[in-house]
C-alpha positions in Angstrom: 231.0 148.5 -4.7 233.3 151.3 -3.6 235.6 150.0 -0.6 238.1 152.2 1.7 240.8 150.9 3.8 242.3 153.1 6.1 245.8 152.1 7.5 246.6 154.2 10.6 249.9 154.9 12.4 251.9 153.3 14.9 255.5 153.0 16.1 258.5 151.1 15.1 262.0 150.8 16.7 264.9 149.0 15.8 265.1 147.2 18.9 263.1 146.0 21.9 265.3 148.0 24.4 264.6 151.4 22.3 261.2 150.5 22.7 261.1 149.9 26.4 263.5 153.2 26.5 260.7 155.0 24.8 258.2 153.6 26.9 259.9 155.0 30.1 260.3 158.6 28.5 257.9 159.3 26.6 254.8 156.9 26.5 254.5 156.9 30.3 253.5 160.8 30.2 251.0 160.3 27.9 249.6 157.8 30.8 249.5 160.2 33.4 246.7 162.5 31.6 243.6 162.9 33.1 241.0 160.9 31.4 238.5 162.7 28.9 235.0 161.5 29.2 234.5 162.9 26.1 235.9 160.8 22.9 238.1 162.3 20.2 236.3 162.6 16.9 238.9 162.7 14.3 238.7 163.3 10.7 239.1 159.9 10.0 235.9 158.8 11.5 234.1 161.8 9.7 235.4 160.7 6.4 234.4 156.8 7.1 231.1 158.0 8.4 230.2 159.7 5.2 231.6 157.1 3.2 229.3 154.4 4.6 226.4 156.7 4.5 226.9 157.1 1.2 226.4 153.1 0.6 229.7 152.1 0.3 232.4 149.9 2.5 234.9 151.2 5.1 237.4 149.5 6.7 239.7 150.3 9.5 241.8 147.6 10.7 243.4 147.3 13.9 246.9 146.8 13.2 248.4 144.1 15.9 251.0 145.6 18.0 251.0 149.5 17.0 253.5 150.8 19.4 256.2 148.2 18.5 255.0 147.2 15.1 256.2 145.0 12.9 255.6 144.6 8.8 254.8 141.0 8.5 252.3 141.4 11.1 250.7 144.3 9.6 250.9 142.4 6.5 248.5 139.4 7.5 246.2 141.6 8.5 245.8 143.5 5.7 246.1 141.1 3.2 243.3 139.1 5.2 241.3 142.6 4.7 242.2 142.6 1.1 240.6 139.1 0.6 237.4 139.6 1.7 236.9 142.1 -0.9 235.0 141.1 -4.3 236.6 140.7 -7.6 234.9 144.1 -8.8 235.9 146.3 -5.7 236.6 149.8 -6.4 239.5 150.2 -4.0 240.6 153.5 -2.2 243.8 152.9 0.2 244.7 155.6 2.8 247.8 155.5 4.9 248.7 157.7 7.8 252.2 158.0 9.2 253.3 154.7 9.7 250.5 153.6 7.8 251.7 155.3 4.4 254.7 153.6 5.5 253.3 150.2 5.1 251.8 150.9 1.8 255.1 152.2 0.1 256.5 148.7 1.4 253.9 146.7 0.6 253.6 147.8 -3.2 257.0 148.0 -3.7 256.9 144.2 -3.2 254.7 143.7 -5.8 255.4 143.5 -9.2 253.8 146.0 -11.5 251.1 145.1 -13.9 252.1 145.0 -17.2 248.4 145.7 -19.0 247.8 142.3 -20.1 244.3 140.9 -19.4 246.3 137.8 -17.4 247.4 139.3 -14.0 249.8 136.8 -12.4 248.7 137.3 -8.9 245.9 138.4 -6.6 247.9 141.6 -5.7 247.9 142.6 -9.4 244.7 141.7 -10.0 243.7 144.3 -6.8 246.0 146.6 -8.9 243.3 146.9 -11.6 240.6 148.2 -9.0 242.8 150.8 -7.1 241.2 154.1 -7.3 243.5 155.8 -5.5 245.9 155.7 -2.8 246.3 158.2 -0.4 249.3 158.7 1.7 249.0 161.1 4.5 252.4 162.0 6.1 254.0 158.7 5.4 257.0 158.4 6.5 259.9 156.4 4.9 262.1 154.1 6.3 260.7 153.7 9.8 262.9 150.4 11.2 260.7 147.0 10.5 259.1 149.1 7.8 262.0 149.9 5.6 261.1 150.2 2.3 262.6 148.4 -0.8 264.1 151.1 -3.7 261.2 150.1 -5.8 258.6 152.2 -6.3 257.7 150.8 -10.0 254.0 149.9 -9.1 253.3 153.0 -7.6 254.7 154.8 -10.3 252.7 152.8 -12.7 249.7 154.1 -11.0 250.5 157.6 -12.0 247.9 160.1 -11.1 246.1 157.8 -8.8 248.7 158.3 -5.8 248.1 161.1 -3.5 250.7 162.6 -1.7 249.2 164.8 1.6 252.0 166.4 4.0 252.4 169.4 6.1 255.4 171.9 6.2 255.0 172.0 10.5 254.7 168.2 10.4 256.8 167.4 13.4 256.7 164.1 13.2 257.8 163.3 9.9 259.6 165.9 7.9 258.4 168.3 5.1 260.8 167.3 3.3 259.6 163.3 3.2 256.7 164.7 1.4 259.1 166.2 -1.3 261.4 162.8 -1.5 257.8 160.9 -2.5 257.2 163.8 -5.2 261.0 163.0 -6.4 259.9 159.1 -6.8 256.5 159.5 -7.9 256.8 162.2 -10.1 253.3 161.9 -11.7 251.8 161.7 -8.1 249.0 164.6 -6.9 250.7 166.4 -4.2 248.8 168.3 -1.5 251.3 170.6 0.7 250.2 172.4 3.5 251.9 175.3 4.5 252.8 176.3 8.5 249.7 178.7 8.4 247.4 176.0 8.1 248.6 174.8 11.4 247.9 170.7 10.2 250.8 169.1 11.5 250.9 165.7 11.4 247.2 165.6 10.4 246.6 163.3 13.6 244.3 165.6 16.4 242.2 167.5 13.2 238.6 167.0 13.7 237.9 167.9 10.1 240.0 168.0 7.3 237.8 169.4 4.5 240.4 169.3 2.0 240.9 165.7 1.9 237.1 165.1 2.0 236.9 167.6 -1.0 239.5 165.3 -2.6 238.3 161.8 -1.5 234.3 162.5 -2.5 234.5 164.3 -5.5 236.5 161.1 -7.1 
């Protein structure tokens, strides 16, 4: 079974006081927007729908406290999803923004599988069945999601790792995508220049380049 797991973005803060400051300064302004009865259809929902229409399984878990996210809480939810998968599932992982940071930290904690038939943990077994990992506008070291300086496991996956970033991203600097490429030299990069107006990818209704990549795997 081809299984898709999409970890969406969120916010993380160094202290609770910083979180409250952000609520007062930025979040309250968002809440003043007039309600729009038309639901926004995003590219991630389009991709997940197509995935399901092809007869496969998709998970988009609602991560806890995504406005003041804590890594350990997200890890509990993520691992509960992974435990549901059958042993032979072909796994495609997508991490957008803080979701990408989560995957970087999570795989930084897993000792890379050395190629022996006997894997030492469920996490290492899962590595055998990962088809691709897509890091879309992934941030690095976002407070509680600070990653260890260990990319060994992701490096061992080589070209199964894809890095997506846009030059005009105003939330996660384009330099972050380049930094990830330096850490993961065999990863496939998908960089977009300012004329595409892709930014942080969040508001896109369609993302044709990503659809082409994920459904041609």
